[in-house]
C-alpha positions in Angstrom: 36.5 -64.9 12.4 34.1 -67.2 11.4 32.2 -66.7 14.8 32.2 -63.0 14.0 30.7 -63.8 10.9 27.8 -65.9 12.7 27.4 -62.6 15.2 26.9 -60.5 12.6 24.0 -63.1 10.8 22.6 -63.4 14.3 22.4 -59.2 14.7 20.8 -58.4 11.0 18.3 -61.2 11.6 17.3 -59.6 15.3 16.8 -56.1 13.6 15.1 -57.5 10.3 12.9 -59.2 13.3 12.5 -55.7 14.9 11.9 -53.9 11.9 9.2 -56.6 11.0 7.5 -56.2 14.4 7.8 -52.8 14.5 5.8 -52.4 11.2 3.3 -54.9 11.9 2.6 -52.8 15.9 2.8 -49.4 13.5 0.0 -50.9 11.4 -2.0 -52.8 14.1 -1.7 -49.5 17.0 -3.0 -47.5 14.2 -6.1 -49.1 13.6 -6.1 -49.5 17.6 -7.8 -45.9 18.4 -10.6 -44.4 21.0 -13.0 -45.2 17.8 -11.5 -48.9 18.0 -12.4 -49.0 21.3 -16.0 -47.5 20.9 -16.7 -49.6 18.2 -16.2 -52.4 19.6 -18.1 -51.9 23.0 -20.8 -50.2 21.0 -21.7 -53.4 18.6 -21.0 -56.1 21.3 -23.6 -54.3 23.5 -26.1 -54.6 20.6 -25.0 -57.5 18.8 -24.5 -60.0 22.3 -22.2 -63.1 21.1 -23.3 -62.9 17.6 -20.8 -60.4 17.3 -17.8 -62.7 16.9 -19.3 -63.3 13.7 -19.0 -59.9 12.5 -14.8 -59.8 14.2 -14.3 -63.4 12.2 -15.9 -61.4 8.4 -13.9 -58.2 9.5 -10.1 -60.4 10.0 -11.2 -62.9 6.9 -11.4 -59.5 4.8 -8.5 -57.6 6.5 -6.5 -60.4 5.5 -7.5 -59.9 1.7 -6.8 -56.3 1.8 -3.7 -56.7 3.2 -2.2 -59.7 2.2 -1.9 -57.9 -1.5 -0.8 -54.4 -0.5 1.8 -55.4 1.9 3.4 -57.6 -1.0 3.1 -55.5 -4.2 4.4 -52.6 -2.4 7.6 -54.6 -0.7 8.2 -56.5 -4.5 8.2 -53.3 -6.6 9.1 -50.8 -3.8 7.2 -48.2 -4.6 4.2 -46.7 -1.9 0.6 -47.0 -2.7 0.5 -43.5 -5.0 3.2 -44.3 -6.5 1.5 -47.7 -7.8 -2.3 -45.4 -8.2 -0.3 -43.2 -10.2 1.3 -45.8 -12.7 -2.0 -47.2 -12.8 -4.2 -44.5 -14.0 -2.4 -40.8 -14.5 -3.7 -38.5 -11.2 -5.3 -41.7 -9.4 -2.5 -41.4 -7.2 -3.1 -37.6 -6.6 -6.7 -38.8 -5.5 -6.1 -41.0 -2.9 -3.3 -39.0 -1.7 -5.8 -36.3 -1.3 -8.5 -38.3 0.3 -5.7 -39.8 2.9 -4.1 -36.7 3.9 -7.5 -35.3 4.5 -9.0 -38.2 6.6 -5.4 -38.8 8.2 -5.9 -34.9 9.8 -9.6 -35.6 10.4 -9.0 -38.7 12.6 -6.2 -37.8 13.8 -7.9 -35.0 15.7 -10.1 -37.8 16.9 -7.1 -39.7 18.4 -5.9 -36.6 20.1 -9.1 -35.6 21.5 -8.8 -39.6 23.2 -5.2 -38.8 24.0 -6.4 -36.3 26.0 -9.3 -38.4 27.6 -6.6 -40.8 28.7 -4.7 -38.2 30.2 -7.8 -37.0 32.2 -8.8 -40.3 33.3 -5.3 -41.1 34.4 -4.4 -37.8 36.3 -7.3 -35.9 36.8 -6.1 -32.8 33.9 -8.7 -31.3 31.4 -8.5 -33.0 27.8 -7.5 -30.5 26.1 -4.1 -30.2 28.8 -3.6 -33.5 28.3 -3.6 -33.2 25.0 -1.7 -31.0 24.0 1.0 -33.1 26.1 0.1 -36.2 24.1 0.8 -34.0 21.0 4.1 -33.3 22.7 4.6 -36.8 23.3 4.6 -37.5 19.4 6.2 -34.8 18.0 9.1 -35.7 20.2 9.4 -39.4 18.1 10.1 -37.5 15.4 12.8 -35.3 16.9 14.6 -38.4 17.6 17.9 -38.6 15.7 16.3 -42.4 14.2 12.8 -41.3 14.6 12.0 -44.4 12.5 13.4 -47.0 15.1 11.7 -44.9 17.7 8.4 -45.1 16.4 9.1 -48.8 16.0 10.1 -49.5 19.8 6.7 -46.6 21.0 4.3 -48.8 18.9 5.8 -52.2 20.3 6.3 -51.0 23.8 2.7 -48.9 24.2 0.9 -51.7 21.8 2.5 -54.4 23.8 1.1 -52.6 27.3 -2.4 -52.2 25.4 -3.1 -55.5 24.7 -2.1 -57.3 27.9 -3.6 -54.9 29.9 -7.3 -55.6 28.1 -7.0 -58.9 28.3 -6.3 -59.2 32.1 -9.7 -57.1 32.2 -11.5 -59.8 29.7 -10.6 -62.5 32.5 -11.8 -60.4 34.9 -15.2 -59.8 33.1 -15.4 -63.3 33.0 -17.4 -64.0 30.2 -19.3 -67.1 28.5 -16.6 -67.9 26.0 -18.4 -71.2 24.9 -21.4 -69.0 23.5 -19.3 -66.7 22.0 -17.4 -69.1 20.7 -20.5 -71.0 19.2 -22.3 -68.0 18.1 -18.9 -66.5 15.8 -19.6 -69.7 13.6 -23.6 -69.4 14.4 -25.2 -65.7 14.3 -28.6 -64.9 15.8 -28.0 -61.8 13.7 -25.6 -59.8 11.3 -25.3 -56.5 11.1 -23.5 -55.2 7.5 -23.4 -52.0 9.4 -21.2 -54.0 11.8 -19.0 -55.3 9.4 -18.4 -51.9 7.3 -17.4 -50.4 10.3 -15.0 -52.8 11.8 -13.1 -53.1 8.2 -12.5 -49.9 7.6 -11.7 -49.1 11.4 -8.6 -52.1 10.5 -7.8 -51.6 6.8 -9.5 -48.2 5.9 -8.0 -45.2 5.0 -3.7 -45.1 5.7 -3.9 -48.0 8.2 -3.8 -50.1 5.4 -0.3 -48.8 4.0 1.5 -47.9 7.4 3.3 -51.1 7.6 3.6 -51.8 3.8 5.3 -48.2 3.9 7.6 -48.7 6.7 9.3 -51.8 5.6 9.5 -49.3 1.9 11.5 -46.8 3.9 13.7 -49.4 5.8 14.7 -50.9 2.4 13.1 -54.4 2.8 11.8 -54.5 -0.8 11.9 -56.6 -3.9 11.5 -60.3 -4.6 13.2 -61.1 -1.9 11.0 -59.3 0.7 7.9 -61.3 0.2 8.9 -63.8 2.9 9.1 -60.6 5.5 6.2 -58.8 4.1 3.8 -61.8 4.4 5.2 -62.4 8.4 5.0 -58.9 9.1 1.5 -58.3 7.8 -0.5 -61.3 9.5 2.1 -60.5 12.4 -0.3 -57.0 12.3 -3.5 -58.3 11.8 -2.9 -60.8 14.6 -2.1 -58.1 17.3 -5.2 -56.2 15.9 -7.4 -59.3 16.0 -6.5 -60.0 19.5 -6.9 -56.6 20.6 -10.3 -56.7 19.2 -11.6 -60.1 20.4 -10.6 -59.9 24.1 -12.2 -56.6 23.9 -15.6 -58.4 22.4 -15.1 -60.5 25.3 -14.4 -58.1 27.7 -17.7 -56.4 27.1 -19.5 -59.6 26.3 -19.0 -60.7 29.8 -20.6 -57.3 31.3 -23.3 -57.3 28.5 -23.9 -61.0 29.7 -24.4 -60.4 33.5 -27.2 -58.1 32.4 -25.1 -54.7 33.1 -25.6 -51.8 31.8 -23.3 -49.6 30.3 -22.9 -45.9 30.3 -23.5 -44.7 26.7 -21.5 -41.8 27.3 -18.6 -43.7 27.7 -19.2 -47.6 27.0 -15.5 -48.5 26.3 -14.8 -46.9 29.9 -17.4 -48.7 31.8 -16.7 -52.1 30.6 -13.5 -51.8 32.2 -14.9 -50.0 35.6 -17.2 -52.8 35.6 -15.3 -55.2 35.1 -12.2 -54.1 37.7 -13.5 -51.3 39.5 -12.0 -48.0 40.1 -8.4 -49.8 38.8 -10.0 -51.1 36.0 -11.1 -47.3 35.1 -7.5 -46.0 35.7 -6.7 -48.9 33.4 -8.7 -47.5 30.3 -7.1 -44.5 31.1 -3.9 -46.3 29.8 -5.4 -48.0 27.1 -7.1 -45.4 25.8 -4.1 -43.5 26.1 -1.9 -45.5 24.2 -4.3 -46.7 21.7 -4.6 -42.8 21.0 -1.2 -41.6 20.7 0.1 -44.6 18.7 -2.8 -43.9 16.5 -1.6 -40.0 16.3 1.9 -41.3 15.4 0.5 -44.1 13.1 -1.8 -41.4 11.4 0.8 -38.9 11.2 3.6 -41.1 9.7 1.4 -42.7 7.0 -0.3 -39.4 5.5 2.8 -37.7 4.8 4.6 -40.7 3.1 1.3 -40.3 0.7 2.6 -37.2 -0.4 6.9 -37.8 0.0 7.5 -38.9 -3.5 5.3 -36.0 -5.1 8.3 -33.4 -4.3 12.3 -33.6 -3.5 11.5 -30.6 -0.7 8.7 -33.3 1.4 10.7 -35.9 0.6 13.8 -33.4 2.5 11.7 -31.8 5.1 9.7 -35.8 5.2 10.4 -35.4 9.6 9.4 -31.6 10.1 5.8 -32.2 7.8 4.8 -34.8 9.8 5.7 -32.9 13.0 3.3 -30.0 11.2 0.6 -32.6 10.6 0.7 -33.5 14.6 0.6 -30.0 15.6 -2.1 -29.2 13.1 -4.2 -31.8 14.6 -3.3 -31.0 18.2 -4.6 -27.1 17.6 -7.1 -27.9 15.6 -8.8 -29.6 18.3 -7.7 -27.5 21.2 -9.2 -24.2 19.2 -12.5 -25.8 17.7 -12.8 -29.1 18.9 -13.6 -32.2 17.0 -15.5 -30.3 14.1 -18.0 -33.1 13.5 -19.2 -32.5 10.1 -15.8 -33.0 8.9 -14.9 -36.0 10.8 -18.6 -37.3 8.9 -17.4 -36.6 5.6 -13.6 -38.5 6.4 -15.7 -41.4 7.6 -17.8 -41.4 4.4 -14.9 -40.6 1.9 -12.6 -43.2 4.3 -14.9 -46.1 3.5 -14.0 -45.3 -0.8 -10.1 -45.6 -0.1 -10.0 -49.1 0.5 -11.1 -50.3 -2.7 -9.9 -47.7 -5.2 -6.5 -48.0 -3.6 -6.6 -51.5 -3.1 -7.8 -52.0 -6.8 -5.2 -49.8 -8.4 -2.6 -52.3 -6.0 -4.5 -55.6 -7.5 -4.1 -54.0 -11.3 -0.2 -52.6 -10.6 0.5 -56.6 -9.3 0.1 -57.5 -13.1 2.0 -54.9 -14.8 5.6 -55.5 -15.6 6.6 -51.7 -15.3 5.3 -52.0 -11.4 6.4 -55.7 -10.3 8.7 -56.8 -13.1 9.3 -60.5 -14.1 7.1 -61.1 -10.5 4.0 -63.4 -10.6 1.2 -62.4 -8.2 -1.0 -65.8 -7.1 -4.4 -65.7 -8.6 -6.0 -66.7 -6.0 -4.4 -63.3 -4.1 -5.8 -61.5 -6.6 -9.4 -62.8 -6.5 -9.2 -62.8 -2.7 -8.2 -59.1 -3.2 -11.1 -57.9 -5.8 -13.7 -60.0 -3.6 -12.7 -57.1 -1.0 -12.9 -53.9 -3.6 -16.3 -55.1 -5.0 -17.6 -55.7 -1.0 -16.2 -52.9 0.2 -16.7 -51.0 -2.8 -20.3 -51.3 -2.6 -20.7 -50.7 1.5 -18.3 -47.8 0.8 -21.1 -45.9 -2.1 -23.4 -46.7 0.5 -21.9 -45.1 3.8 -21.2 -41.9 1.7 -25.4 -41.8 0.7 -26.2 -41.6 3.4 -23.6 -39.7 5.7 -23.5 -36.3 2.7 -27.6 -36.0 3.7 -26.1 -35.5 7.5 -23.4 -33.3 6.1 -25.9 -30.7 4.9 -28.1 -30.3 7.7 
């Protein structure tokens, strides 16, 4: 009987670790989308080894945001929009609107990326590949245990994506020593690159994806602090590894003086590193990155309206499916509406400072966290991220709005 109990405890531990890893990969794969691949390659081309410094700063800011958000969401057992509404009535609705709007806009880009991945792999039209990818994403939520299916999909394809990119990074043979030196002593610093990377790693819905997944799975209360911290750091680690190896792969090509194709810089990195096989690897990586982002964006965006209505809660899975179908239809019928993506990108820069500020205020509100005492250093760390990203988000919004009215 004692042996049976020990086995049961071991099964619970395995389930918990699988769930924590699933939440970590959901956040990481939400961050690693088509834009992630392109941004990393383009900035490596322009900054060279000094891009390592941008990655380092973005990782530090990522940690400051994620540790605070995941911990307070799990301690309180409340989602981001509920905490925001308790801090300032109506703020949660504003944050939810921005996240859902941004989620639809960026999911159009994710669907397009999935279609491109299919095109590279099988030679089928991009729109056909987008529809097939949309159907695959929808099928995840038709499964009876959709949460487990989503976790498994994120872990498997997230893992494949990272391993293949590591292979390409080794094949491009980058001067690693130079990259390490310039990470700490850069020749030049690009503020826009830092904003873009942080926004792409923890902007919009991404910050909340893993935390909301843990709350949905019942991981909450003061006893969940250790699990939330472990899961959030795991997610940042996966995202950072992917960013670093992609940077090294691109830097290996740039350092050799080879020219990247401006129409698809990420694809040319893979092709120049490993030839035609590399181009097919790019197809797998692009499809994996895009499709996991489609799933993460849909799940997290809808989780921001879940608590506002019993009907939304009741038909949660079907609304997620509708979200994916809508994004797919807009891409197939309209294409990628540039102005919508520009506006969503600009607004996305404001979501993180607004949402994180509400989380930090909520962290010291007993009605939200009970008797839990949030560490002052974490509040200060998060506050720094709010100020930095708030200023940069406003700068981005001011600079992008004029483009919408041309």
